[in-house]
N, C-alpha and C positions, 0 to 999 in steps of 0.2 A: 176800654175796657170796663165792661159791667161792674158795679161796684156792686160788695156783696151785702146781702142783710144782717142783722143783726144778729138771726139765728144762724146762717151761713157762717157770720164768722167766729162765733161762740163753737161751730161745730168745728171748726178749723184750726181755732186754736187750743179745744184742747185734745185735737188731732198730729197737734205738733207737740203741744206737751208732753205724749205720750211717748212719743214718737223720740222726745230727748232725755225722755226718761229712761226708755230701755236702752238706747247708747251710753248712757251715762250707765247703766246695767253692767253691758255688757265692757266695759272698759272695766270697770270695778273686777268682774269676773277675770277676765283675760288677765289684770293687774296682779289678782292674786295664785293665777296658776302661774304664773310665768316667774312671778318674783318668788312664790313656793317652791318650786324646783331649783331653781337657784339658791337659794336658803338653805333648803335641805339639802342639796345638792341630789335629786330625785332624776336620773337620765330624762324621762319621756311621761309627757303624760296627754291624755285627751279626757274632756269634759262636755259634755251635752246633758243639757237640762229640755225639758218638752211639759205642754200642756195636753190635753186629749187630743188635739188636731193640730198644731203644728211645734217644730223645734222654737226655741228661746232664746238658746244659746248655744254656739259650737264652737270651743277651743284645740289646738293642739299646739304642747310648747316640747321643746328638748329636740334630744337628736333619736334617728331609729337604732343604732348602734353607735359603735366609739370611730363608723367612718364620717359621721357629723352630715349623715344626709337628717332631712327635719324631717320626722309627725308630721303627716295630717290627718283630718277628720274620717277620714279614709285608711286609716292604716290597721292591722288586723291584729287583733291582743287573743292569748291563751288565756280566755278565762274560767279554765278549771271549770269549779263545783258552781257556776254561774249559770250551768248545764243540765246541774236540779230541777228549776224551776221550768224549761224546756221539757225535760220527762216527764214532769209531773200533769203537766197540760196535754202529754202526748196519753198519761196513763188514764185522764178523767177523761178525755173524747171517747175511748175504750169504756168507760163507766157510763158516759150520756149513748152507748151506745146494747146497751145491756150486754157486753161479752164480759163482764166480770165486777161486782160488787166488794166496795171497799171495805166491808166486813165479813166476809167469807173465806176462809186461807188461801193462800194463793199456791198451796202444793196442788190442787186441782192441774194450778198449768207449772208449776216452776217447782218440778221433784225432788231438789235439793233442800226443801226448804219443809220436806214431809216429816221430818223428822230430827230436828236441831239438835245439837248440845249444847246444854247449859254449864258455863262453868260455877262449881260451887264450891271455890277456894284450891289449895293447896294444900300436899301434905309437908310431912316435915321434911323431904329431899328436898322440898322445892317443885314437885310433880305435879303437874293440876290436873283435880278431882273435875271428873267431867258427868252431869248425868242426861236425863232426857228433859225439856222445856216439857212443860206441861199447858200452853196456851200455845194455840195454832197465830201463824204468821200473817196478818191482812195487810191485805195493800195498803187499807189506813195506816198499819204501823210503819209501812215501808215509807211512806209518804212523809211523816212527822218526826220521824227520825228515834221512835219508841219502839223497835223491833226486835233491840238487843244488840244489833247487828252494828260495831264499832269502830271506830277507825285508831290504830294502835297510839298514832300519834299525841289523840286527845283524850284517851280512858288511860287508866291507870292500871286497871286489871288486865282491859288487851294486852297495855303493853308489855306487862308482866305476862299473859301468856303467851305471846310471841316470840318473846325473848325466852322464854322455856322450851320453846322447840329446837333451836337450835339454829345454826346457818344454815340449812339444808332440810329443813321439814318435809316429809312424806306428806302427799295432799291429802288434807281431810275428807272422811265421806259426808262428811256434813259442815255447815257454816255452826261455827261455835259463835252462841250469843251470850254475855254478859248479861245478859236478868231479864225475867221473864217478862215477853213481850206486853207494853200496853203498862207498867210499871214505872217508868218514868223517862224523859227524854235524855240523851246521847247521841251527838250527830254520830253519822257512820254509813255506811254502804250500802242504806237498804235501796236508794235510789238508785243504787248499782242494779239492783235486781229490778227492782219497777223497771226497768229500763228495757231487761230480757223479758219481762211478762209483758211488754207493749211490742216486743217483736216476735213472740213466743205466739200471741192472740191476734194480732196482725197478716203474719208472713214476710215481713217485710224484716231487713234490715234497719235499726234504728236510723242509720244514715239515709233511709230514701223512705221511711215514713216522716223522719222531721221533715224532709226538704216537700215532700207529695202536700202533708197535714199541715203544716206549720210554716213552712220558710217562705217558700212561692206564693202563698196564698198573701203572705204577708208582707213580699218586697225584700225579705233579707236575703239580699244575693251575693251575702259574703260571708253568709254565717253556717260553717260548713264543720265536721271531722277530720276533711283532707284539706289540705294547701298546697292549688296544685302549684305548679310551677311560672305561671302567668300570674299570681298571686305573691308571689314571693316575696318581689321587693318590696311592700306593701307589708310585710310579717318583723312587728320590734323583736329586737331578741332580749333574750330574758338575762336578769344578773341574780348575782348573789352576797349577801351582806357578810362583808371579811372580820376576823377579827381585831382588826384595826380600825376599823367603823367604814372602810370602804366597799366601795360595790364592784364587784371583779366580771366582768359580760362573759354569756357564755359562749362557747363556739357558735357562729353562724351557722347553720344548716337546715335545708328542706327538711321538713317532719317527715318521717317515716308515714304511710299510710297503714293505721292501726290492723291490723288483724282482726280484732271485734271493739265495737261501739260504744262506749260506756255510758252509759244513763247518769249519770253520780258526774263523770269531768269525761274536759276533753276536746271541747267546741270550742273552734277558732270564731271569732266576731270584729266587728267595727262599732265602735258609738254608735251610730245612726241605725244601726240594723238593730241594737237590743233595743233602743226606743223605742222601734216600731214594735218591740214584741210589749212594755210596757205601755206605750200605749193601748194596746188589745186588752192588756188589763184594767185600763182607767175607760175603756169603750167597755166594759161587761161581756167581755169576751168577743165582738168582733167578727160573728161565723167561725173564730174558732172554737170557743165554746158558749156554752148556752150562759146568762148572766144567773141564773142562780148555783150552777156550780162556779161562777167567780166569785160568787157570796158566798160559798164557803172555803174557797182559797182564803179568804181573807179575816176569816175570822177564828179564835182560837181552839186549836183540833187536840188540845194535851191537856186541857182540865185546870188541875191547879196544880202540875207541876212547871217547870222554870225552864229555858231556852235561851240558847245562847253563847251560855256561859260556857268556858273549855279551858281547860288548863294543860299545857302542852308538854309534852315528854320528848319533844324532837327540836329544841331549839336551831336550830337551822333551818327546818318547815319551818316554823309557826312561835311567834310567842304567846303567852297566854290571850287568851280571846277574851275581852271583855268592852264591847263596843262603849258600851251605856251603862258605868258603872253606877254601881246603888239603885240599877230599878229594875222590875220585873219584867222581862219579855215571856212573850208565847210561840207557840209558831202554829201557823195555819194548816194549807196544804200546798206547800215549796214555797212559804214563804217563814222570814221571824217577824213577829207583828211585834211593834213596844206600846205598850201599856201608857204608856205618861210621853209626851212631848220632849223635843232634844231643844234642849235651849239655844232658842237663835236659827231652830231647823224647821226640821218634817214633824207633823203635826201627832197626835197618840193616835194607835192603828194604823201609820202606816207598812208598809210588805218592805222587805229589803233582803239580801243576801251578798254575797260575794266568793271571788273565785281565788285561790288561793297564791297568785302572781299579783296579789295586792287591788284587784279589783274590786268596785261597788258597786251595788245600784240600790235606788230605791225609789217605790211609787207611793205618794200624799192622796189617795183617793178623795180625801177633804179637802183638800185643797188643788183638784184635780193637777197635778206635778207628777212629773218625775225625773230622774236623775242621774245620770251614769258618770264614773269619772274611771278613769282605764290608767295604770301603773304596771310595770313586768320589769318586778325583783321579789326577791325571798331574801328574807323571811314571812312570811305572812302576818299583818300588821305588826309590822314593825314599825316603830314609833315616830320615821317620818313622812309616813305614808300614812299615820290617824292623820296625824295632824294636819295633814295638807286636804284629807277629806272635808274634816271640820271644817276648814278656813273655809273650803269650797263651800260646801252648803252654810255656810251662816251667811256667805257672799250672796249666796243664790236664793234667798229666803230674802235679804237686804236690799235687794236691788230687782228681784223681779216682783210684780205685784201680780 
């Protein structure tokens, strides 16, 4: 056998060393997830990390449901609000096509937002006082959670307003805003309306639009608002935290086909599919968006406002949200942006968000890395879920160069 030259031997040694480090890294990440769900009593987790060009780690631990069928990296999760970045991409495609602008009033397309009412306090009897909003709602407001359209479980005024309507409220003539559009950040239903805008301008349902314009081009074959019978065996069952600390499984059934597709939530997906979506962002659009559009998504779009801090008014659904305590976070278009690096983790300027059932992702453009961690239980940001997320992130940055 021909002997290796010194240069060839050196190159081979470097390759072997790199492979060994990768193997050690994969083992460390696997141990983190396997031991993590054992210690934290989490039923199942799937984690995946990638560079812009390839998957660096993929692991699945735990069981699909109480039947003890193992989860795999192909298991399907309800990703809830991880739908929002997809809807944002769809809306920005229409901006690129000149069908809508970020700063024009969306009432041209969405008549329900032509004359929204704004909550201006409550009278002595606790009845809400409404007045017309002064500022038109724009697509930028919808995509940055600055529209005044708020979720009741994370906004005190919206919670009180919803409670004041009683158990069977009559349909409102127009959505009620909690503040003048553009004046502050508060997580809410703005992206739901952005999804309706996509449907109106494209003439397609959101499901059909996503499949044609985003999922099929990115080969995201398992992502949809609809779980067909053929994929039901891969669907992970959800759980609910009980007062005694245990997790109770939900009844296992095939999700009904939705009557309407919601841009704010409702997609089902796999870790691998969502990694392909994140790699598209790392590739500055990859034929789905123009690079300049992706650059807009990656920068602060809310000025001096702070994003990402949310007090819960429904502890069964969510704990208080503050994933990076003590730090100021911003919002781009579709993503939360951390202004300071995570200890042992993602760089400053990374992009992230999550889904209600404790599904999480982040994209680190400075390191050309992305990762997703999928669990399936409530409440959102349960301490055990956040603990495992932090452990996974630190292990990832410690082991994958």
